[in-house]
DOGU-77069 format. One record per residue (C-alpha): x, y, z; residue in three letters. Coordinates in steps of 0.5 Angstrom, whole numbers, padded with zeros to 4 digits, always signed. Layout:
<nodes>
XYZALA/...
</nodes>
This chain:
<nodes>
+0017-0009-0039UNK/+0016-0005-0045UNK/+0023-0005-0048UNK/+0024-0012-0049UNK/+0018-0014-0053UNK/+0019-0008-0057UNK/+0026-0010-0059UNK/+0024-0017-0061UNK/+0019-0014-0065UNK/+0024-0009-0069UNK/+0029-0014-0069UNK/+0027-0021-0069UNK/+0020-0021-0071UNK/+0021-0018-0078UNK/+0023-0024-0081UNK/+0020-0031-0081UNK/+0024-0035-0076UNK/+0022-0042-0073UNK/+0019-0043-0067UNK/+0024-0048-0064UNK/+0030-0043-0066UNK/+0027-0037-0063UNK/+0026-0040-0056UNK/+0033-0043-0056UNK/+0036-0036-0057UNK/+0031-0033-0052UNK/+0033-0039-0047UNK/+0040-0038-0048UNK/+0040-0030-0048UNK/+0036-0031-0041UNK/+0041-0036-0038UNK/+0047-0032-0040UNK/+0044-0026-0037UNK/+0042-0029-0031UNK/+0049-0032-0030UNK/+0053-0025-0032UNK/+0048-0022-0026UNK/+0050-0027-0021UNK/+0057-0027-0022UNK/+0057-0019-0022UNK/+0053-0020-0015UNK/+0059-0024-0012UNK/+0064-0019-0015UNK/+0061-0013-0012UNK/+0059-0015-0005UNK/+0061-0010+0000UNK/+0065-0014+0005UNK/+0066-0008+0009UNK/+0059-0007+0011UNK/+0059-0010+0018UNK/+0065-0006+0019UNK/+0061+0000+0017UNK/+0056-0002+0022UNK/+0060-0002+0028UNK/+0063+0005+0026UNK/+0056+0007+0026UNK/+0054+0004+0033UNK/+0060+0007+0036UNK/+0058+0014+0033UNK/+0051+0013+0035UNK/+0054+0011+0042UNK/+0058+0018+0043UNK/+0052+0022+0040UNK/+0048+0019+0046UNK/+0053+0020+0051UNK/+0054+0027+0049UNK/+0046+0028+0049UNK/+0046+0025+0056UNK/+0051+0029+0059UNK/+0048+0036+0056UNK/+0041+0033+0059UNK/+0045+0032+0066UNK/+0047+0039+0066UNK/+0042+0043+0071UNK/+0043+0049+0066UNK/+0046+0047+0059UNK/+0049+0053+0055UNK/+0044+0056+0050UNK/+0043+0051+0044UNK/+0047+0045+0047UNK/+0041+0041+0047UNK/+0039+0043+0040UNK/+0046+0041+0038UNK/+0046+0034+0042UNK/+0039+0033+0039UNK/+0041+0034+0032UNK/+0047+0030+0032UNK/+0044+0024+0036UNK/+0038+0024+0030UNK/+0043+0024+0025UNK/+0047+0019+0028UNK/+0041+0014+0029UNK/+0039+0016+0022UNK/+0046+0014+0019UNK/+0046+0007+0024UNK/+0039+0005+0021UNK/+0041+0006+0013UNK/+0048+0003+0015UNK/+0045-0003+0018UNK/+0039-0004+0012UNK/+0045-0003+0007UNK/+0049-0009+0011UNK/+0043-0013+0012UNK/+0042-0013+0004UNK/+0049-0016+0003UNK/+0049-0024+0002UNK/+0056-0025+0004UNK/+0058-0022+0010UNK/+0059-0023+0018UNK/+0053-0023+0022UNK/+0051-0017+0024UNK/+0051-0015+0032UNK/+0043-0015+0032UNK/+0042-0014+0039UNK/+0047-0009+0040UNK/+0043-0005+0034UNK/+0036-0006+0037UNK/+0039-0003+0044UNK/+0043+0002+0041UNK/+0037+0005+0037UNK/+0032+0004+0043UNK/+0036+0008+0048UNK/+0038+0013+0042UNK/+0031+0014+0041UNK/+0029+0015+0048UNK/+0035+0020+0049UNK/+0033+0023+0043UNK/+0026+0024+0046UNK/+0029+0027+0053UNK/+0033+0032+0049UNK/+0026+0035+0046UNK/+0023+0035+0053UNK/+0029+0038+0056UNK/+0029+0043+0051UNK/+0022+0045+0053UNK/+0024+0045+0060UNK/+0030+0050+0059UNK/+0027+0055+0055UNK/+0028+0062+0057UNK/+0022+0066+0061UNK/+0021+0071+0055UNK/+0022+0066+0049UNK/+0015+0062+0051UNK/+0009+0064+0046UNK/
</nodes>
């Protein structure tokens, strides 16, 4: 906000100019800058964003299945629930970040919104279950 007025003061306003000329130059500069920005947005669009979301969904599903498998074991191996919890949490964070990035792209295939919502809901429930499961499987002497 401060750079443009300062640049104008230093370069343009140091000499006497006609207001019509100055306004025309400013409007032309603004229009050309806006056109350049629109062209850059079209050229730099991430057309693979939907594919990245599909990959993140698959990763989240695998991490959730792994966590559910660890939860289903009567006596899980030490650290298994913690690893499953960490992997699922990382997959859910990556899924949300990927979906947010893809939703900002204006030229994209439709996102699988229902599958995204379901994967996040089920994933967070499973994540909570891994925390409860870790508490349940704490060795006798380790409780404080």
